[in-house]
C-alpha positions as CSV (number, residue, x, y, z in Angstrom):
1,X,9.3,20.3,14.8
2,X,8.5,16.5,15.1
3,X,11.0,14.0,14.0
4,X,10.0,12.9,10.5
5,X,12.9,10.5,9.9
6,X,10.8,7.6,11.0
7,X,7.2,7.0,9.9
8,X,4.5,8.4,12.3
9,X,1.5,6.8,10.7
10,X,0.2,4.5,8.0
11,X,-2.8,5.0,5.7
12,X,-4.1,1.6,4.5
13,X,-6.6,1.2,1.6
14,X,-8.6,-1.8,0.4
15,X,-8.7,-3.6,-2.8
16,X,-11.5,-2.9,-5.3
17,X,-13.9,-5.4,-4.0
18,X,-13.4,-4.7,-0.3
19,X,-13.8,-2.1,2.4
20,X,-11.5,-0.5,4.9
21,X,-12.5,-3.4,7.3
22,X,-10.9,-6.1,5.1
23,X,-9.4,-8.7,7.4
24,X,-5.8,-8.3,6.1
25,X,-5.9,-4.5,6.7
26,X,-7.3,-5.0,10.2
27,X,-4.5,-7.6,11.0
28,X,-1.8,-5.2,9.8
29,X,-3.3,-2.4,11.9
30,X,-3.3,-4.6,15.0
31,X,0.3,-5.7,14.5
32,X,1.5,-2.2,14.0
33,X,-0.4,-1.0,17.2
34,X,1.7,-3.6,19.1
35,X,5.0,-2.2,18.0
36,X,7.1,-0.2,20.5
37,X,6.5,2.6,19.8
38,X,3.2,1.8,18.1
39,X,2.6,3.0,14.5
40,X,-0.8,4.7,14.2
41,X,-2.8,3.3,11.3
42,X,-5.8,4.8,9.5
43,X,-7.8,2.5,7.3
44,X,-9.5,4.5,4.6
45,X,-12.3,3.7,2.0
46,X,-12.3,5.3,-1.4
47,X,-15.2,7.6,-2.5
48,X,-17.0,4.9,-4.6
49,X,-17.2,2.7,-1.5
50,X,-18.4,5.6,0.7
51,X,-21.1,6.3,-1.9
52,X,-22.2,2.6,-1.9
53,X,-21.1,2.0,-5.5
54,X,-19.4,-1.1,-6.8
55,X,-17.2,0.3,-9.6
56,X,-13.9,1.6,-8.3
57,X,-13.0,5.2,-8.8
58,X,-10.8,6.2,-11.7
59,X,-7.2,7.1,-10.7
60,X,-7.6,10.9,-10.7
61,X,-10.5,10.6,-8.2
62,X,-8.8,8.0,-6.0
63,X,-5.5,10.0,-6.0
64,X,-7.2,13.2,-5.1
65,X,-9.0,11.4,-2.2
66,X,-5.7,10.0,-1.0
67,X,-4.1,13.4,-1.1
68,X,-6.9,14.8,1.1
69,X,-6.9,11.9,3.5
70,X,-3.1,12.0,3.9
71,X,-3.3,15.7,4.6
72,X,-6.1,15.2,7.1
73,X,-4.3,12.3,8.9
74,X,-0.9,14.0,8.9
75,X,-2.6,17.1,10.4
76,X,-4.1,15.1,13.2
77,X,-0.7,13.6,13.9
78,X,1.0,17.1,13.7
79,X,3.3,16.0,10.9
80,X,3.7,16.5,7.2
81,X,2.6,13.7,4.8
82,X,6.3,12.9,4.3
83,X,6.0,11.3,7.8
84,X,3.3,8.9,6.6
85,X,3.5,5.5,5.0
86,X,0.8,4.9,2.3
87,X,-0.4,1.6,1.0
88,X,-3.0,-1.1,0.8
89,X,-4.2,-4.2,-1.0
90,X,-4.3,-4.5,-4.8
91,X,-6.2,-1.5,-6.2
92,X,-5.7,0.4,-3.0
93,X,-1.9,-0.1,-3.0
94,X,-1.8,0.8,-6.7
95,X,-3.6,4.1,-6.1
96,X,-1.3,4.9,-3.3
97,X,1.8,4.2,-5.5
98,X,0.3,6.4,-8.2
99,X,-0.3,9.3,-5.7
100,X,3.3,9.1,-4.5
101,X,4.6,8.9,-8.1
102,X,2.6,12.0,-8.8
103,X,4.3,13.9,-6.0
104,X,2.5,13.2,-2.8
105,X,5.3,13.3,-0.2
106,X,5.4,10.0,1.8
107,X,7.8,8.1,4.0
108,X,7.3,4.9,2.0
109,X,4.8,2.5,0.4
110,X,3.2,-0.7,1.7
111,X,1.9,-2.6,-1.4
112,X,0.0,-5.8,-0.6
113,X,-0.8,-8.1,-3.5
114,X,0.1,-5.3,-6.0
115,X,-1.8,-5.9,-9.3
116,X,0.9,-5.8,-11.9
117,X,-1.6,-6.7,-14.6
118,X,-5.1,-8.2,-15.0
119,X,-5.1,-12.0,-14.7
120,X,-4.2,-13.6,-17.9
121,X,-3.2,-10.3,-19.5
122,X,0.5,-9.7,-18.8
123,X,0.7,-7.3,-21.7
124,X,-1.6,-4.8,-19.8
125,X,1.0,-3.7,-17.2
126,X,0.2,-1.2,-14.5
127,X,3.8,-0.1,-13.8
128,X,4.4,3.0,-15.9
129,X,4.7,5.1,-12.8
130,X,7.3,2.9,-11.0
131,X,10.3,5.0,-12.2
132,X,8.8,8.0,-10.4
133,X,8.7,6.3,-7.0
134,X,11.7,7.4,-4.9
135,X,10.6,6.2,-1.5
136,X,11.2,2.9,0.3
137,X,8.7,0.3,-1.0
138,X,7.5,-3.0,0.5
139,X,5.8,-5.6,-1.7
140,X,4.0,-8.5,-0.1
141,X,2.6,-11.0,-2.6
142,X,1.5,-14.5,-3.1
143,X,3.7,-16.9,-5.0
144,X,0.8,-17.9,-7.2
145,X,-0.8,-14.5,-7.7
146,X,-2.5,-14.3,-11.2
147,X,-2.0,-10.5,-11.1
148,X,1.7,-11.0,-11.3
149,X,4.2,-13.7,-10.5
150,X,7.2,-13.3,-8.2
151,X,9.5,-13.1,-11.3
152,X,7.3,-10.5,-13.0
153,X,7.3,-8.5,-9.7
154,X,11.1,-8.6,-9.5
155,X,11.5,-7.6,-13.1
156,X,9.2,-4.5,-12.9
157,X,10.1,-3.5,-9.3
158,X,13.6,-3.0,-10.5
159,X,12.4,0.2,-12.2
160,X,11.7,1.8,-8.8
161,X,14.6,4.0,-7.8
162,X,13.8,3.9,-4.1
163,X,14.8,0.9,-2.0
164,X,12.5,-2.1,-2.6
165,X,11.8,-5.0,-0.3
166,X,9.8,-8.0,-1.5
167,X,8.2,-10.7,0.7
168,X,6.7,-13.7,-1.1
169,X,4.2,-15.8,0.8
170,X,2.5,-19.1,-0.3
171,X,-0.8,-18.3,-1.9
172,X,-2.7,-16.5,-4.6
173,X,-3.8,-12.9,-4.8
174,X,-5.7,-13.0,-1.5
175,X,-2.9,-14.9,0.3
176,X,-5.8,-16.7,2.1
177,X,-5.1,-17.6,5.7
178,X,-1.9,-15.6,5.8
179,X,-3.0,-12.4,7.5
180,X,-0.6,-12.9,10.4
181,X,2.3,-13.4,8.0
182,X,1.3,-10.3,6.0
183,X,1.1,-8.3,9.2
184,X,4.4,-9.6,10.4
185,X,6.1,-8.8,7.1
186,X,4.8,-5.2,7.3
187,X,5.9,-4.8,11.0
188,X,9.3,-6.2,10.3
189,X,9.8,-3.8,7.4
190,X,8.5,-0.8,9.4
191,X,11.2,-1.6,12.1
192,X,13.9,-1.1,9.4
193,X,12.8,2.4,8.5
């Protein structure tokens, strides 16, 4: 039986307006491939993107897709999904966190620019599932993100029972020009697992 105490792979998903080839996801994949040993990364699009649509999938569709992709990827690696990290940017990270909160076994979550709420609408929180996340979580976010400030993130991440690490970078939601810093934060966190 393979060792599942350390992650064997990472599924990365894009934000609502992007594809699996988003530059930040590519940068993270490259950085993790350079680790010793490397961490295999699978960048995954959601069904709406695969169908050429613009409107993101509703959570039940996205979560079902993530379950299927995690099972497929874990099977290719010869491990269970509990040996995989799941994550992504914005919408993608949120869908991964919901999948894990709903019971998808995982080694941890990598949440880049997590959308705590729509810009200008702090009352419309997207954190109701946080108390059901019992795995290690990494948040990487900009210090001027209109989807959630560092203080808001700290307040709401406290509801997560699993260990939480937060890295704050200079920038807004896209953390423009910081792909190397985002990738380094993910790689540094992976080394601690």
